[in-house]
C-alpha positions in Angstrom: 46.8 -59.5 -32.0 47.1 -62.4 -30.5 48.1 -61.0 -27.0 45.2 -58.6 -26.6 42.4 -59.3 -23.7 39.5 -60.3 -24.8 38.5 -57.3 -22.2 40.1 -55.1 -20.0 39.1 -53.0 -16.7 40.2 -51.4 -14.0 40.4 -54.3 -11.6 38.9 -57.4 -10.6 36.2 -55.8 -8.5 34.8 -54.6 -11.9 34.1 -58.1 -12.8 30.8 -59.1 -10.8 29.4 -61.8 -10.9 26.5 -60.5 -13.2 28.8 -59.3 -15.3 31.1 -62.4 -15.5 27.6 -64.6 -16.5 26.2 -61.5 -19.3 30.1 -62.3 -20.7 29.0 -66.1 -20.5 31.8 -67.0 -18.4 31.2 -69.4 -16.0 35.2 -69.9 -14.2 37.5 -67.5 -13.1 41.3 -68.3 -13.4 43.1 -65.7 -11.6 46.6 -64.3 -11.3 48.0 -63.7 -7.8 50.8 -60.7 -8.0 49.5 -57.5 -8.8 45.9 -58.6 -9.7 44.6 -59.9 -6.1 47.5 -58.1 -3.6 51.1 -55.8 -3.8 53.4 -58.2 -5.2 55.1 -58.2 -2.0 52.1 -58.7 0.4 51.0 -61.7 2.0 47.3 -60.6 1.6 44.8 -59.9 -0.8 43.7 -56.1 -1.1 40.0 -55.8 0.6 38.5 -55.1 -2.6 39.8 -58.4 -4.0 38.8 -60.6 -0.5 35.5 -59.0 -1.8 35.3 -60.2 -5.1 36.5 -63.4 -4.4 33.8 -64.0 -1.8 30.9 -62.7 -4.0 32.3 -65.1 -6.6 32.2 -68.0 -4.2 28.5 -66.8 -3.2 27.0 -67.1 -6.9 28.7 -70.2 -7.5 31.6 -69.2 -9.9 34.6 -71.5 -9.3 38.1 -69.8 -8.7 41.4 -70.8 -9.1 44.9 -69.0 -8.3 47.2 -69.1 -11.1 50.8 -67.8 -10.3 54.1 -68.0 -11.7 55.0 -67.6 -8.0 56.7 -70.5 -5.8 54.3 -73.0 -5.1 55.0 -72.6 -1.2 54.1 -68.8 -1.3 51.2 -69.2 -3.2 50.1 -72.7 -1.5 49.9 -70.2 2.0 47.5 -67.9 0.3 45.6 -69.9 -1.5 44.9 -72.0 1.9 44.1 -69.0 3.7 41.8 -68.2 0.7 40.5 -71.6 0.5 40.9 -72.1 -3.2 42.9 -74.5 -5.3 45.9 -72.9 -7.1 48.4 -74.1 -9.7 52.2 -72.4 -8.8 55.0 -72.1 -11.0 52.6 -72.0 -14.0 55.0 -70.9 -16.3 53.0 -68.1 -18.0 52.9 -67.3 -21.2 53.1 -71.4 -21.4 49.5 -72.7 -21.6 50.2 -75.3 -18.8 49.7 -74.0 -15.7 45.8 -72.4 -17.1 45.2 -75.7 -18.5 45.9 -77.6 -15.6 44.0 -75.4 -13.6 41.0 -75.1 -15.9 41.0 -79.0 -15.7 41.4 -78.8 -12.0 38.2 -77.1 -12.4 36.3 -79.3 -14.8 35.3 -76.1 -17.2 34.9 -75.5 -20.7 37.7 -73.5 -22.2 35.0 -71.3 -24.0 33.6 -70.5 -20.7 36.4 -69.7 -18.2 38.5 -66.5 -18.0 41.9 -65.6 -17.2 42.5 -62.7 -15.1 45.6 -60.9 -14.8 47.5 -57.5 -14.8 50.2 -58.9 -17.8 49.9 -58.7 -21.7 53.1 -61.0 -22.1 52.1 -63.6 -19.2 48.5 -64.2 -18.2 47.0 -62.8 -21.6 49.3 -65.0 -23.5 48.9 -67.8 -21.3 45.2 -67.6 -21.4 45.1 -67.1 -24.9 47.0 -69.8 -25.8 44.9 -72.1 -23.8 41.5 -70.6 -25.3 40.4 -69.0 -22.5 38.6 -66.1 -22.3 41.1 -63.4 -21.1 40.4 -60.3 -18.8 42.9 -58.0 -18.0 43.2 -55.5 -14.9 45.5 -52.8 -13.9 48.2 -53.5 -12.1 48.3 -53.0 -7.9 51.5 -51.1 -7.0 53.4 -51.9 -10.0 56.7 -49.8 -8.3 56.8 -52.6 -6.0 57.7 -55.6 -8.8 60.7 -57.3 -9.8 62.8 -55.8 -12.5 62.1 -58.1 -14.9 58.3 -57.7 -14.6 59.1 -53.4 -14.4 61.3 -53.8 -17.9 57.9 -55.2 -19.7 55.4 -52.7 -18.0 56.3 -49.7 -20.9 55.4 -51.7 -24.0 52.3 -53.0 -22.4 51.3 -49.7 -21.4 52.0 -48.4 -24.9 49.8 -51.5 -26.6 46.9 -50.9 -24.2 46.8 -47.5 -25.2 47.7 -47.8 -28.9 45.0 -51.0 -29.3 42.6 -51.3 -26.2 41.3 -47.6 -26.5 38.3 -48.3 -28.2 37.0 -51.4 -25.9 
């Protein structure tokens, strides 16, 4: 199935630089809301901050890719000192493609990491990237249109990803 991720894990903290290198991933595009932080929060979780620092220390380039509005994502990206693509229009691939070009990386060695099958994983797949699904951070904080998709996503994950 096209919208299934190549890999799934609990959180971004499970994606240590060594693990990414073993997966032949040299660069990471990462969703913001419910992947690095709670939906309404202005700060990434301490675990996500430590993960981003570990990637930077290992020389693995990172770009934020969010459907969120540009100014809000820009402020976060500036605090984190990371490049970003806001209003990415996921599941369309254009935001992922723009972010990958910004990093100058090979699509086969670039991963899109996010918490939604029908946005992050689908966009990454359409862009020809490796995809990694993480569990959402506090999905109860999300807007109704995201929460509406969660039951279907959970069913798909249970049905098709249990052996991954």
